[in-house]
N, C-alpha and C positions, 0 to 999 in steps of 0.2 A: 178319174182324181181331178180335183178342182186345182185352181191356180194357188192356191195357198199351200198345196201339198209340196211345192217346190222351195218353199221358205222354212221346211222343216227337215233336219238331218237325222241320221240313225240315232245319235246321241239324244236329239230330241224326243223321238219315239220311246226309247229306253227310259227316259225321265217321267214321261207320260205313264208308262208301264208301272213303274216304281210307285208313283202317285196313285195309281188305280189299286196296287195291290195293298194299299193301306185301308181300302175300304171295308174288304171282307174281313180282314183281321181285327176290326174294331171291337167286335164282341168276342171272337173266337180265341184271340191272344190269351186270354185269362182262363179258358174252359179247363184245362187240366188242374188248375188250382181252385176251381169251383167247389168241391167238397170242404176243403180247408176254409175257403172264404166263409161258406155257409156256418161253419163252425165258430170262425172269429167273430162275425158279426150277428150271430144267432139267428140266422135266416132260415135254417133246415132247407126243405125243397124249394123255397122262395129264392134261394142263391141264385137260381136261373135267370132272375131278373137282372141280376148285375151284367150278365151277358147281353140282354137284349134292351136295357135302359138306354144305351146309345141310340138304338133303333127308335125310341121315342123321341130323342133329341132331334133325329134325322127328320122325323114325321112333321114335328112341329114347326121345324125352320125352313125346310127344303125349298118351298114355294117362295119364301123371302129371297133365297139366295138364286133361285130359278130367274126370277123378275130383275133382279142385280145384275146377273149375267146378259140377260137381254139389253140392259142399258149400258154397262160399262165393259162387257166383254168377260171372259173367262179368267183371264191372267190376274186380275186384281183381286179376284174371289179366292182363286187357289193359293195366291199369296199369304193373305190373312189365314185362310183355313188351315194351311200347313204349320205355321206358327202356332195357332191354337192347338191343333192336333198334338203336337209333341209336347206342349206344356201341359194340357189337360190330361193326356195319356198318362204319364209318368207321375203325375201329382196324385192319381188314384191310389198309388202305394202307401201315402201318407196320411190317408182321411181318418180322422179320429172315430168316426162313429158311422152308422148305417146311414144317416141323414146326409152327411157331407159326402160319402161316397156315391150316393145316388145322384146327387147334384153335379158332381164331377163328372160321373158318366153321361148325365144328360148334356152337358156342355161339351164333352167329348163327341158326342153325337151331332150336336151342332156344328161342329168343326168337319165332321165327317160329311154332312150335307153339301157343305161348300166343297169340298174336296172331290166328292163323287160326282156332283153336277158339272164341276169345271173339267174333270177328266173326260166325260163323255163330250162336252161341248169342244173341247180341243180336237178330238177326234172327228167330230161331225164338220169343224171348219176346216181341217187339213184334208179330209178325204170324203169321197163321195162313191156311190154305187158299190160294186163289187169290192173294190179296194176298202171301202169303208167297213162292210161286213168282215172282211178279212182281218183289218186291225182290230175291231170290236173283239173277234174271236181270240186274237193274241192278247187283247186286253184282259179277256175272260181267263185266258191261260195264266197270264201274269198274277192275276187276282189269286187264283186257286194255287200256283207254284209258290207264291209268297205264303199262302196259308200251309202248304206243305212245310217249308222252312220253319215259319213262325211257331207252328204248333209243335214241330219236333223240339225246337229249341225251348218252347214254353213248357213242355212235358219236363225236360230235363231241369229248368230253372225251378219249376213248382216243387220238385224233389228237394231243391235247396231251401227254399223258402216262398211263401205264398206271394210276397212282395216282388220278387224277382221278374216274373212275367210281365209286370207292369212297364219294366225299363224297355221292353221291345217297342213301345210306342216311340221311342226316341228317334226311330226311323224317319219320322215325319220331319226332323230337322234336315236329315240327309235328302230327302225328296224336295225340301225347300231349295237347298243348295242347286239341285239338279234344274228346278224351275228357273231359278235365277241365270244359270250359265247355259242352257241348252234349250228352252222352249220360246219361240219367238212369241210376242203378243198377238193373241187372236181378238180382234176387236168386233164390237156389235155390228150387224149389217142394217142399214136403213134405206137403201135404194129402193124407190117405191115400184119400179118397174120390175125388179127381182122379186120383191115381196110379193106382188100380185100374181105372177107367174107361178112362184112355188107354192103359194096358197092354193091355186087352182090344181096344181099338179097333187098336192097333198090330198085334196078332197076326194080324188079319184082313186085313192090307193086302199084297196081291200076293206078289211073290216073297221068299224069305229074305234078311235082311240080309247074310249072307255073299255071296250072288250080286251084290247091289248093290255089295259092297266089292269083288269081282272085277272087274266092270266098271269101276269107278272107277279100280282100279289100272292096268288095260289101258289106258283111255282118256288117262291122264297119262303112261303108257309111250309111247304113240304121239305126243302132242304134244311131249314133252321129247326124244324121239329126233330130232325134227325141230330143236328149238331149240338143242340141245346140239351137233348134228352140222353144222349149217349154217355156223356161224362158221369153222370148220376147213375146211370143203368149199369155201366161197364164197372164203376168203382163201388157202388153202394150194394148192388144186387148180384153182381158176378165176381167181384173180389179183386178185380184188376187195378194195378198201381196207377198213379198219374202219368208216370212215363209212359207205361203201355197206352193209356187214353191218347196222349199227344201222338205216339206213333200210329195208332189206328186211325185218329181224325186226319193225319197227315197223309197217310195212304189213301184215304177217301178223297182228299184234296188232289192227290196226284193223279187219280183216275180221271177226275173232273179237268185238270190240265190237259191230259191226253186227248179227251172227248172233245174238248172245246176246239181243240186243233183240227178235229174232222168236220167241224160244223160247216164250212163253206162247201166241202165236197158233197156232204150230205143234202144240203140246201138244194145244189145243182140237180141231184138225182130225184129227190121227193119232195122239194119245196119246203118252206118254213112250215107249213102247216104239218107236213108229215115228220119233220124234225122234232116238233113240238108233241105230236102224238107219240114218237117213241120216247121222248123225255119223260113224260108222265108213265107210259108203261114201265119203264126201267124204276121210277118212284115206286109204283105200286109193287113191283117185285121186290124191291128192297125191303119195303116195309112188311111185308107178308112173310119174308125169311126171318125178321127179327121177332115177328109175332110168334110164329110156329116153331122156329128151330132154336132160338135162344142161344146158349153157349155151346157152340159147335163149329166145326170147320166152315159151315155156311154163314157164319159171322163175318167172314171175310167177303164171300159172295156178295152178301147184302151191301157191304160198303163199296164194292164194284158197281153194283147197281144204282145207288144213291148218287155216287160220283158221275157216271154217266148221265144221270138225270139231270144233275146240275150243269154239266159241261155242254150238254145238248140245248139247254133252254136259255141260260142267262145272255150269251151274245145275241141271241135273237130278240130278246126283250128291249134291248138298246137299240139294236137295229130298226125295230119296226116301229119304235116311238120316234125315232130321228126322221123315218121315212114318212111319218105322219105330221111332220112339223113344217112350219115355215121359217125363214130367215129371221121374222120377227117374233115368233113365239117359241123358238127352238128351246131357249133356256127354261121358261115355263114348263113346256112339255116334259122335257128331261128331268125337271124337279118333280113332276107328276109320276113319271116313272119310279123314280127315287123314293117318293112317298109310299107308292103301291108296295114296292119291294121291301122297304124297310117296315112298313105295318104288317106284313107278313112275318118278318123276322121279330117284331115286338109280340104280336098275338101268339106266337109259338110258345113263349114263355108262360102264357096265361094259360095254355092247354095243359103244360107240363105241371103246372102248380095245382090243377084240379083233377088231373087224371092220372092214374097209374100208367107207367110205361107201356106195359103189354097192350092194354085198352087203346092207348094212344097210337101206337104202330098199328093196329088194327083199323082205327078210324082213319088213319092217314093214308092206309092202303086202299081203303073204299073210296075217300075222296079222290086219290089218284085216278083209280079207274073210271069214276064217273067223269072226271075232266077228259081223259083219253078218248072216252066213247063220243063226248060232245064236239071236240075240236073240228073234226072233218065236216060234219053236216052243218054246224054253225058257220065255218067260212064259206062253205058253198052256197049257203042261203044269202050271204051278203055280196058274194061275187055275181050271183045271179040278179039281184036286186041293182046293183051298180051298172050291169050290161043292159038293163032294160032302158 
């Protein structure tokens, strides 16, 4: 743990976790209302783009916020981002037509880019080493536990009105209060000696940053393919209600919460590469069950597999990216990671728009299997190169 760790109290860590929980729910908060939104705005299957439109806003703006974090630190970026998050999130319930709601969702994504980059930068500023991975795992648990609560509440609210789930975004204002009261200012670091040393250390660590970003992109593509496809699949093809959809997705997120809590222990035993291999194995198993089993008790087994896949992978993405960064480029690298993960989220809607759910589940299972098989030999190859 670095010296900054002594500057943050438990209340500050809780505030960071609340801020982090807002990033996953940016798209998923409205998923139980998705079929109704598709009818209201005459979008049909393209309603899934309302879930992933914020991801495009993230992708377009995240590098800007990463550079700003390197210049002014994460505190100011989080300050602005949380205010905009609450405003744009709630405003989505009152957009008069499809164009304005997509613009609002894009702006919400820009606010999310600021919030997500700042939350990871806070953790990397206050913690290092094993403690950093532990806190990042808790962050992932917070994100997914937030999803459990938000999706459950969203499903209930969607039964009342399609507008009601948008009010959940008001939590951004509560997180803003937590920022003001409990999180110390984490400033940018510009000590030349520290920057040179950390840059040399980062260059020696494992696989290149580019490959870490590719695996982060594919991991989020896996998860959001499930999250965005399942509401339409469960309600339109299997006949379940919006509230059931909310409970089902919440159960999936709850599994991810538990799985993320085990990540530090798993990494100690089989290293990060082994943990990621397991993650994609579970993704492949989950999508295979959606494809072969359909509406059966195995529907719940599939949710467990997808949840484990997400829980085992997401904390590692951020930890690997931070470890490949220096004090000078940490914010920029975090923004690259955010871009990779949200590009995966955004493209999941494109796949859902052009492919029927069953075929999509099969393709996702095959992609996950290929990634699982390639992780270990690729990591071994780069470790051999670096040791030469």
